[in-house]
N, C-alpha and C positions, 0 to 999 in steps of 0.2 A: 656288330662286326668285331673282328678279332685283330685289328691292325696293331694293337699294342703288343701282340705276341710275335709280330713279324720282324725279322732282322734283315736289314738292307743287304747284308753280305750273303744271304741265303742263295744257294745255287740249286735250282730244282730242274731236273730233266723231265721229259714227258711222262705222263701217267703210265704205270706199268714197269718202269725202270727203277733202279735204285736211286734213292733220294740222298743227295749230299748237301748238307746245309750247315749253317753256323750253329754253335752250341746253343742249346735251348730248344731246338726243334728235332734234329736228327741225331745229334751226338748224345743227347740225354734221352735214351730210349725209355719210354714209360714201362713200368713194371706192372703187369696186369695181375690183379687178384680177383679171380672170378667169385670168390666167396665174400668179397667185400663190396657191397652195393650201398648206395646212399640210404640213410635211415629214412623210414617212411615219412616221418614228419618233415624232414628236409626236402625230400622229393616232392611232396604235396605243396609245400610252400613255394618251391621253384616253379612248379607248373601252374599253381593257382586253383587247382581242383584236386580232390582226393585221388591219390595215385599210389598204387601198390605194386610190388614186384612179386610175381607168382612163381618164378623159377629163375635160377641162374646155374647153368650146367656147362660142362665142357664138351666140345665136339671137334670134328675135323671135316674139312671139305674133301671132295673126291681127289683133290690134288694133295691131300694130307696136310693142309694148313690148319694148325690148331687154333681154336678160337673159343671165346666164352659166348654162350647163347643165353641172352636175357629176355624174358617175357614179362611184360608189365601191363597194367590196366589203368586207364584214367576215366573216372566217372564225372561226366559233364552234366550240369543241371541248367535249366532255363527258367525264366520267370513265370512260366505257365505250370511249373511243377513237373514237367517231363524230364527224363534223364536219357543219357546215351553213354555207352561204355566203349572207349577206344582201346582196342587190343593192339599192342605194338611189339615188335621184335627188334632187338639190337644184337648184332654180331660184332665182336671185337677180337681181331686176331692177336695172338700173343705178341707178334712182332708188329705192333701198330705203328703206322707211319704218321700219326698225328693229324690225319685227314678224316673228316666225317662226311659220309655220303648218305643222303636220304632219297629214297625212290618213291615216285608217285604211283597211284593206282590207275585203274581203268573202269569205264562204265560207272555203275553205281557202287563199285568196290564191294565191300562185304567180306573180304578176306585179306590176309596179309600177303602182299606180293612176294615177299621173301620167305614165306612159310615152307617152300620147297628149297630149290637150289638157285633161284634166279639171282640172288645177290652174291653167290659164292665166288664168282669170277673176280669181283672187286675185293672180297675178303682175301683171296689169294694174292692180290696186289698190295695188300697191307692196309686197306681202308676199313674203318669201322662203318658198318652199313645198318641202316634202320628203315623200317616201313611199318605201315599200320593198316587197319581195316576201315578207317574213317568213321568208326563209331557204331557199327552194327555188323551182324553176321548174316550172310545171305548171298544170293546169286548176284553177279554183276549186271544182270539184266532185270532185276526186280527192285523197284523203288518203294515198295509197300512199307519199308521201315520208316518212311517219312510221314505216314498217315497220322495227322493230329499230334505230331511229336516235334515240337520246336527245337528241342535239344538235338535230336537226330538230324534235323534239317540244317542246323547251324554247324554241327561237327562235319557233316559231309560237305556243306557249302563253303566254309572258310576257316574252321577252327582246328581240324584234326592235324594238319601238317605242322602248324605252329606249336601246338601242345606236344606233339611227338618230338619235335626238335628240342623243346625245353627239357622234356623228360630224358631223352637220349643223351643230351650233353651233360645233364646233371649226373646221370648214371656213369658216363665216361669219366667224369671228374672223380667220382667216388671210387671207381675201380682202378684208376691209373694215377690219380693225383695230378692229372694234366687235363687242361681244356683242349679242344681241337685247335690246331694252328690255323686251319682253313676248313670251311664248311661248304658243301655243295648240295644242290637239289637237281635231280634229273627226272623228268616225267614226260609222258606223251598222252594225248587225248584228254581224259579227265586229269591225268597227271600233268599235262601241259597247262590246264587251267589252274591246278594247284600250284604249279610253279609261278604263274603270274600272280596268283593270290599272295604268295609269299613276297614277291618283289613289291607289290602294291600296298599290302596291308601290314606286313611284318618285315620291313626292309632290313632289320638287324639280324635276322636268322641265318642268312646265307651270304657268303662272299661271291659265289658264282652259281648261276641258275641256268638250266637248259629247259626250255619250254617247247615241246614238240606237238605239232598239230593241235594246238590248244582249243578246247571247247570253251573259250573265254567269254563268249556271249551266251552262256549256257541256257538261260531261261527264254531266250529268243531263238537260239539255234535249234533246239529240239522241236518246239511246236511250229515255228515259222519257216524253217528250212527243211529239216528232215520230215516233219509231219506233213507239210504242204506238198512235198514231192509224192508222198504216199497218196494223198487225196487226189492229186492231179492224175495219178496213174490208175484210177478206178472209174469204171463206167457207171451208169445209173443203177446197175445191179451189184455194184462193188466188185466186179470182176476186174482182174488186172488187164491193162491195155498193152503196155510194153512188157513182154515176157523175155525169157532167156534167149529164145531164137531171134527175136527182134534186136536184143542187145548185141548179139553176135553180128548181125547185119550192120548195125551202126558202127560197131568196132572196126569192121572191115572198111567201111566208108571213111571213117576218120583216119585210119592208118594210110589209106591211099592218098588222102588229101594233106596229111600233116606230118608224116613220118620223117620228112627232111632228107638231108643228103645221106646220112648213115641209116640204112634200113635195119633198125634194131628193135622195132616195135615200140619205140619211145617217142612221145611228142615232147620235144625239148622245151617248148614254151607254148602252152595252149593259147596265150594271149596274142601270139604272133600268127596264128593260123585262122583262116576263114573257111568255115564248113557250113553248108546249108543242108539240114536233114531232108529237105524237100527233094534233093537229088536222088533220094532212095525211095521215092514214092512209087508204089505199084501202079500199073496202068488202071485208069479209072478209079484209083484209090481203094480198090478191093484188096483184101489181105491175100498174100501169096508167098510162097517160099522165096527167099533171097531178096525181098523188098519189104517196104513198110506200108501199112494202111494209112489212110488220111488221119485217122485217130491217133495212130502211133507217131506219125510225124508231128502232130500237134503237141503231144506229150513231150517228146524229145526236145522240141523247141523251147517249151516251158522249162524243162530241166536245165538247159544251158543258160537260161536267163535267170536273173534274180527272182525269187518268189514275189508275187505282187498281190495287192488287195483288189477289190472289185472296181477301184478307181484308177488302177494302173500304177499305184505307188509301191516302190520297192519295200519289202518287209525285212529283208536281210541282204547284206552285201554279197552278191554273186551267186551263181548257180553251180552246177557240176562242170568241172573242167574238161575240155577236149582231151582225150587220152585216158579217161577214167572208165570207159565203157566195159573193159574187161573185169572190172570189180563191181559192176552194178548188181549182179546176181548175189543175193544175200544182203547187201547194204541197202539197195533201193528196189530190188525185185524179190518178192517172196519166193522161197523154195517150197512153200506149202500151198496147196490149192485154196485153203481157207484162212491161212495166217497172214500177218503183216510182215513186211520186210523188216530187216534189222533196224533201220532208221525209223520206220513207222512205229514199230513196237516200242522203241526207246522213247519216242515222242509221246505215245499214249501213257506210258508209265509216268513220265514227267507231269503230264496234265492231270493224272489221277492223284498224285501224292506229293508233288513239289511245287507246281507252277503258280498256284493261287494262294492267297492268304488263308482261305478256308478250303480244305481239301475235299473234292467231290467224291473220291474213293473209287472202288472197283467198278461201280455202276456207270462210271463216266467212260465214254468212248471217244476215240480220235474223231469220229464223225460228229460228235456233239460240239466240237470246236470249230468255230467260224473265224478264220484269221482276219477277215475284214471287220467283224464285229468285236472280236475278243482280244485282239493283239494288245490293246492298252491295259488289259487286266493282268498282263504279265509283268508290268513295271515294278510293282512293289517287291515281289520276291526276287526279281532280278538283282536287287540291291544285296541280297543274301548270297547268291550263287555266282554272279557275273564277276569277271576279272578284266573289265574292259576300260578302266580308267587309264588315261595316259600320264597321270601324275606319278612319276617315278623319281621325284626330286630327292626324297630321303634315301632311296636306294643308290642313286647316283652320287649323292654327297658322301655316302659311306664308302664309296669306292667299289660298289657292286658291279658285276659284269653279267650281262644277260645275252644268251644266244637263243633265238627262236628258229625253228625249222618247220617246214611243211612239205609233204609230198605233193607235187603238181598234178598227180593223177588221183588224188584222194576222193573216193566216191561216197564218203560218209560225212566228213566235215570239209566243206569247201575251202581250199587254200586262199580264195579271194578275200575271205573275212580276215585272215591273218595278215595278208598284204595290206588291207585297209587299216587294220589296227596299227601296223608298223608305220604306215604313212601318217597316221594321226599322231604317233609319237614323234616322228620327224617334224611335223608341223609345230608341235608343242615346243620342241627344243630349237626351233629356228632354222635348222638346216640338216641335211643328211650327214655332213661331217660331224656336227655336234652330237647327233643321236648315236652315230657309230663309235663315239668315244666310250660308250658303255653298253650299247645294245646293237646287235647285228642280226640280220635275218638271212636264212639260207633256204632256197627252194630247190627241192630234189626232183628232177625230171623223171616221169614214169613211175613214181613211187605212190603206192596206195596209202591207206590209213596207218600211219606209224611205220609200217613195213610192207613188204610184198610189192607185187606189180613187176613190170618188165624192167624197171630202172634199178640202178645201183642204190641199195637201201641200207647198207651197213656203214655206220660212221662211229668213230671213237669220240663221242660227244664229251665224255668226261675228260679225256685227255686234252681236248681242245679248250674247254672252259678252264681247266686247271692251268694250262700254259698261259692263257690270257690273264688269269687272276694272279698267279704267283710270279710269272716272269715278264708280264706286260706285253706278251706277244699277241697283239690283236689279230684274230684269225681273218686273213684275207680270203682263205679258202679252207675247205676240209676235204679229205679224201673219202669218197664213197666207193663201196665195192658191192659186187653181186656174187653171192656164194651159192653154188648148187652142188649137192652131194658132198659137201665138205671141201669143195674146190672153188677157188676164186676165179670166176670167169670174166669179170669185167671190173676195171677200176676207172674212176672218173672224178675229176675235181668238181667241187661245187663251190662257186664263188659267192662272196657276200653280196647280197642284193644292193643295187640293181644289176651287178655284173652277172653274167651267165657263161657257161662253157660253150665254146664253139669249136668244132672239129677243124683242124688245120689243113685237112685235105690230103694228108699223106700218113703212111704208117698204120699200124693196127688201131682201129677205133676203140678197141677194148682196153687199150693202154692209156693211162691218164696223161702221160707225157705228150700225147698227140692232140690234146685239147687245150685251148688257150682262152683267156678271159676276153669277152666282148661285152659291150654295153647292151643291157637288156632294157625292156620297157619298165616304166614307172607306173605304179598303180595297178589296178586289176581290171579296169574296163577295156 
């Protein structure tokens, strides 16, 4: 942590505005020398693995913010002789605000998230921004990089973000003669898992962390939640049972039952609604337009429930939330006559190349996996990938702040697993009040996986975590917005769990001022 660099007299406004602080942070502006990077030996010593700088060039964002663009590579080895090369990018604006931001990846990664312009908005605000490819080059839907490669599995599993942070901060010091005053990590999905890995395993890397829709039970999530849903939705000939037309019927039924006072297509809290898919059953259970067959009803009921083994025991906490139906196509329902859904394909990749101590490879199919028989085989590699420990003691003691968020209509990673994880953290620290001193959870109604859906899905997470970290302003709520065609159509407050937003009954429901905090449910059941 960087507390020794902080001055109590610092006055910091919200992210995106000018920073006025005591001498040593803002008044002593770092002088950026793009041609001066850390010597190779020093950089490798700081990282702990051979690290080289491949280029350091000047550039400018679309908003004409000048910055130094540094590319570097870290070669990671493992005790089996395998290697993995992490490619990273660091962007340092000429007018650096002494804040460092690292952005997480998605899926299986394989590319640098900021290789394009995704980090430029933060560069325009004065932040130094870094990201990496997690140790391999490839598609975010392809896990074959992990085949018999322990180093690649380790870098994707838990090492890449830590090593990138070490390298980027060393480079920053070499280029500006200043260390970051504050460091932040922001990620969603795999990036959310990476965020929690940082808080749990490397608590000194970041002062503030934002973990969105985290795949934190990674080695259980893919096979036992996403993969099981795919298996449940296939008949004896492996044809899909619930298709896009059936999903549309279910969506209409859920909206009729759960849309609440404001008819906006958003299920405010799926835990507070009771909906029985059997109400959509076709006469005599035969398939017909506008209703569900008996087989489709059975699948939908399973999807809303936790996945279970053949003895009825839950394999994973929670199923799909009510309100997620509009996102089922693609995530849970294949758009190809012969292919798997997004979740099913991801699960199959995990099983082939990551899930087991010995990789079965491309010949292994999702249909070879029996969750009742094989679930226990996932435990060993879960220790590599999962970010599910509630031991955040070192992060808390260092003054770290953690914000978790999840869309309540997520059709890919159930939000109920995140709620359960947060409740487990609360239990560890004795009370909600104690947990909220350093960790808070925000649940976004009507939001799909990381973004999208009918709900308000845009939030300035970096601004919120910065205000909490630097000014001590614990976030009781964040402002979420819905943007369509470049126009903000809806604004809505999202309160820290277990509070939720309730419409006050008057005024424009699209205006945040007309929503007030009400006590919501605890837990996910």
